[in-house]
C-alpha positions in Angstrom: 56.5 -21.1 13.5 54.6 -21.4 10.4 51.0 -21.3 12.0 51.7 -18.3 13.6 53.0 -16.6 10.5 49.8 -17.7 8.7 47.6 -16.5 11.5 49.4 -13.2 11.5 48.7 -12.8 7.7 44.7 -12.7 8.3 42.7 -10.0 7.1 39.4 -9.1 7.3 37.8 -10.1 4.0 34.5 -8.4 2.1 32.9 -11.7 3.3 32.9 -10.7 6.5 30.2 -8.4 6.1 28.1 -10.4 4.3 25.7 -11.7 6.4 26.9 -15.5 6.6 29.1 -17.7 7.8 31.9 -15.5 7.5 30.2 -12.7 9.7 29.0 -15.3 12.3 33.0 -15.6 12.7 34.2 -11.7 12.6 31.4 -11.4 15.6 32.2 -14.6 17.8 36.0 -13.1 17.5 34.8 -9.5 18.3 32.5 -10.6 21.2 35.6 -13.2 22.9 38.0 -9.9 22.9 35.2 -7.8 24.8 34.3 -10.8 27.2 38.3 -11.7 28.0 38.9 -10.0 31.1 35.3 -9.0 32.2 32.5 -10.4 33.7 30.0 -8.8 31.8 27.8 -11.4 29.7 25.3 -9.4 28.0 27.0 -8.6 24.5 24.9 -9.9 21.9 25.0 -8.2 17.9 21.6 -6.6 18.4 21.6 -5.5 21.4 22.0 -5.5 25.5 19.8 -5.4 28.2 19.9 -3.7 31.7 17.5 -4.1 34.5 15.5 -1.3 34.9 13.5 -1.9 38.1 10.7 -3.9 36.8 11.5 -3.0 33.4 14.3 -3.6 30.9 16.3 -1.1 29.3 17.5 -2.6 25.9 20.2 -0.6 24.3 21.3 -1.1 20.3 23.9 0.2 18.0 24.4 -0.3 14.0 26.7 1.4 11.1 25.3 1.3 7.8 26.4 1.6 4.7 24.4 1.1 1.2 24.9 1.3 -2.5 23.2 2.6 -4.1 22.3 5.0 -1.4 19.0 6.1 -2.8 16.7 2.9 -4.2 13.4 2.1 -4.9 11.1 2.2 -1.5 13.8 4.3 0.6 17.3 5.8 0.8 20.2 5.0 3.6 18.3 7.5 5.7 15.4 5.4 5.9 17.1 2.6 6.4 19.3 3.4 9.2 16.4 4.7 11.4 14.4 1.4 10.5 17.1 -0.8 11.1 17.6 0.4 14.4 14.1 0.8 15.3 13.6 -2.7 14.2 16.5 -4.5 16.5 15.2 -2.7 19.2 11.2 -4.3 18.3 13.2 -7.5 17.4 13.5 -7.5 21.6 9.9 -6.6 22.6 11.5 -2.9 23.5 9.4 0.2 22.8 11.8 2.7 21.6 12.5 6.0 23.5 15.2 7.7 21.6 18.0 7.4 18.8 21.3 8.6 18.3 22.7 9.5 14.6 26.0 10.0 13.7 27.3 11.2 9.8 30.2 10.5 8.0 30.3 12.4 5.0 32.7 12.0 2.1 33.8 16.0 0.7 32.2 17.3 -2.3 28.9 15.2 -1.3 26.1 16.7 -3.1 23.7 18.7 -0.3 20.2 18.2 -2.0 20.8 14.8 -1.2 22.2 15.3 2.2 19.0 17.3 3.0 16.6 14.4 1.1 18.6 11.8 3.8 17.7 13.8 6.7 14.3 14.3 5.6 13.7 10.8 5.3 14.9 10.1 8.9 12.5 12.9 10.1 10.1 11.7 8.2 10.4 8.2 9.9 11.2 10.0 13.5 8.0 12.1 13.5 5.5 9.2 12.3 6.7 6.6 14.8 7.3 9.1 17.6 10.7 8.3 18.3 13.0 11.6 18.8 16.5 11.9 17.5 18.2 13.5 20.7 21.8 13.2 20.0 24.6 12.6 17.1 27.5 13.7 15.7 29.1 14.8 12.1 32.5 14.4 10.2 33.5 15.2 6.7 36.4 13.3 5.6 38.6 13.8 2.2 37.3 13.2 -0.7 38.2 9.5 -1.9 38.5 8.6 1.6 34.9 6.9 2.2 32.1 6.0 -0.3 29.8 9.0 -0.1 28.2 8.6 3.2 28.1 6.8 6.7 25.3 6.5 8.9 25.6 5.2 12.5 23.0 5.1 14.5 21.9 3.7 18.1 18.9 3.3 20.1 17.3 2.5 23.4 13.8 1.3 24.6 12.0 -0.3 27.2 10.4 -3.9 27.8 8.4 -5.4 30.4 10.2 -8.6 28.3 12.6 -9.8 26.5 12.1 -11.3 23.2 14.8 -13.6 21.7 16.2 -15.7 19.0 17.0 -19.1 20.9 13.1 -19.7 22.3 11.6 -21.6 20.0 10.0 -24.8 20.7 9.1 -28.3 19.1 5.6 -27.6 18.2 5.8 -24.2 17.6 4.5 -22.8 14.1 7.1 -20.5 11.8 5.2 -17.0 11.3 6.8 -14.8 8.4 5.0 -11.0 8.8 5.0 -10.2 4.9 6.6 -11.2 1.7 10.0 -11.9 1.9 13.5 -10.2 0.1 12.1 -7.1 -1.5 15.0 -4.9 0.1 17.8 -6.8 -1.6 15.9 -7.5 -5.2 15.3 -3.8 -5.1 18.9 -3.0 -4.8 19.9 -5.4 -7.1 17.5 -4.2 -9.5 18.6 -0.8 -9.4 22.1 -1.7 -9.2 22.1 -3.9 -12.7 19.9 -1.3 -14.4 17.0 -3.7 -14.4 13.2 -2.7 -15.3 11.0 -3.7 -12.1 8.5 -2.6 -10.0 10.0 -3.8 -7.0 10.3 -1.5 -4.4 12.5 -2.3 -0.9 10.6 -3.3 1.9 12.1 -1.0 4.1 10.1 0.2 7.4 10.1 0.2 11.0 8.5 -2.7 12.8 7.8 -1.8 16.3 3.8 -1.3 15.5 3.0 -4.5 14.3 5.5 -6.9 16.4 4.1 -4.7 20.1 0.5 -6.5 20.6 2.1 -10.3 19.2 4.8 -10.1 20.8 3.7 -11.7 24.2 2.7 -14.6 21.6 6.2 -15.1 20.2 9.1 -17.5 21.2 11.5 -16.5 19.1 11.6 -13.3 16.5 14.3 -11.9 14.2 14.5 -10.1 11.3 15.7 -11.5 7.8 18.4 -8.3 7.1 21.6 -9.8 6.0 21.9 -13.4 4.9 18.0 -13.3 4.8 15.7 -15.8 6.0 18.6 -18.8 5.4 20.6 -17.0 7.8 18.3 -16.0 10.8 16.4 -19.5 10.8 19.8 -21.3 11.3 20.9 -18.7 13.7 17.2 -19.6 15.7 17.8 -23.6 15.2 21.4 -23.3 16.6 20.4 -21.1 19.8 17.3 -22.8 20.3 18.8 -26.2 19.6 15.4 -27.4 16.8 15.0 -28.2 13.6 12.8 -25.9 11.6 11.0 -27.4 8.6 9.8 -25.1 5.8 7.0 -25.3 3.3 7.9 -24.1 -0.3 4.6 -23.3 -1.3 4.5 -21.2 1.6 7.1 -19.1 1.0 6.0 -15.2 0.8 8.5 -14.3 -2.4 6.7 -12.3 -4.9 6.9 -13.7 -8.6 9.1 -10.5 -9.6 11.4 -11.3 -6.6 11.9 -15.0 -7.3 12.6 -14.4 -11.2 15.1 -11.9 -10.7 17.1 -13.8 -8.2 16.9 -16.8 -10.4 18.1 -14.3 -13.2 21.0 -13.3 -10.9 21.9 -16.9 -10.2 21.4 -15.9 -6.2 19.4 -17.9 -3.5 15.7 -15.8 -2.6 16.2 -17.9 1.0 19.4 -15.3 1.3 18.0 -12.2 0.1 17.3 -9.8 2.8 14.2 -7.8 4.0 14.3 -4.4 6.0 10.8 -4.4 7.3 9.6 -8.0 8.0 10.3 -10.2 10.4 10.2 -14.6 11.0 9.1 -15.6 14.3 8.1 -18.8 16.4 4.8 -19.1 17.5 2.9 -21.9 19.6 0.3 -23.8 17.6 -2.5 -22.7 19.5 -1.6 -19.0 19.1 -0.5 -18.8 15.0 -3.6 -18.3 14.0 -4.3 -15.5 16.3 -0.7 -13.9 15.6 -1.3 -14.3 11.7 -4.4 -12.3 11.5 -3.1 -9.3 13.4 -0.5 -9.3 11.3 -2.5 -9.3 8.2 -3.4 -5.9 8.7 -0.6 -4.4 8.1 0.4 -6.9 5.2 -1.5 -9.3 3.2 1.3 -11.5 2.8 1.6 -12.5 6.6 1.6 -16.3 6.9 2.5 -19.5 8.8 5.7 -20.5 6.6 6.7 -24.0 8.6 7.0 -25.8 11.8 9.5 -26.7 14.8 10.4 -29.9 15.3 13.2 -32.0 17.3 16.6 -32.1 15.5 18.9 -29.4 14.4 19.1 -27.4 11.0 16.9 -26.1 9.2 15.0 -28.2 5.8 12.6 -27.2 2.9 10.1 -29.0 2.4 9.9 -29.1 -1.6 6.8 -29.1 -3.7 7.8 -32.7 -5.1 7.7 -33.7 -0.9 11.8 -34.1 -0.4 13.5 -32.2 1.9 16.4 -30.0 1.4 18.6 -28.8 3.7 19.1 -25.0 4.0 22.9 -24.0 5.0 24.0 -20.3 6.5 24.8 -18.4 3.6 28.5 -18.8 2.6 31.1 -16.2 0.7 30.3 -13.0 -0.9 26.6 -12.7 -1.0 24.8 -9.5 -1.6 27.1 -6.8 -1.0 26.3 -3.6 0.6 22.8 -3.7 1.4 22.9 -2.2 5.3 
């Protein structure tokens, strides 16, 4: 009886939204309930795939809350549209259109709302991905922290990229320097004087030509590099070893993380991806990605075994666990 009472007292905590181990537990619980009385097997946290003739239709949705809503390199509007475009891109889909839903707190500045919508429109026009439908609600003051945005997107794919296809012998490639989104928001929040700007940007163009060569891909958002690589190794049943001296973190990002006592491997990016690539194709993939970001590089390799490890500059191996506890709140 005591165990039942304890279970009934369980509550959702802030750490369940952090992107670490608790987030995985929450998503698994939701997925388990959705599958309980259904034959539908294709429920995922990034997107779902529907057969559409010879092609595949990919559908995804995401909600965005961020503090601050305006940050160096972007705002919540840019974050929302890029986030949904990137979820489709990480599955190998070219986006066709998006929906946009706004929940706005009473008293929200009209000028700020216009700025956010203009950010969304700028990316929509540049990427030629229209916002085709949506909804707007206004809630009483104090019932919401400024604004919440929910976007959904559909795209078409010839084949599906996943985060469970990494093979022994593959190399691990980063599309550019990492952790700048998390670092930029932290710097803004704590009033730190820094030139760091968020890496928030759409990824559909740069992944389009390299997608056929990738065995797995994921963008390191909540939980950063540590979270997504642990996910890839668990689902692919392999081991990944990273080379510390090849990790593409700017000195300012590393310094800020050290100052705040945060593991830089848990810092999120919103305009980068990490992929596994057969060794014979890795140089070609990196060469193409360097056209978008000169910091694109090979950062590790896939081996037999399980887990994620960092080969330090001293030659030792340090196990990289999936982040736990309260990480960096309100980054996406």
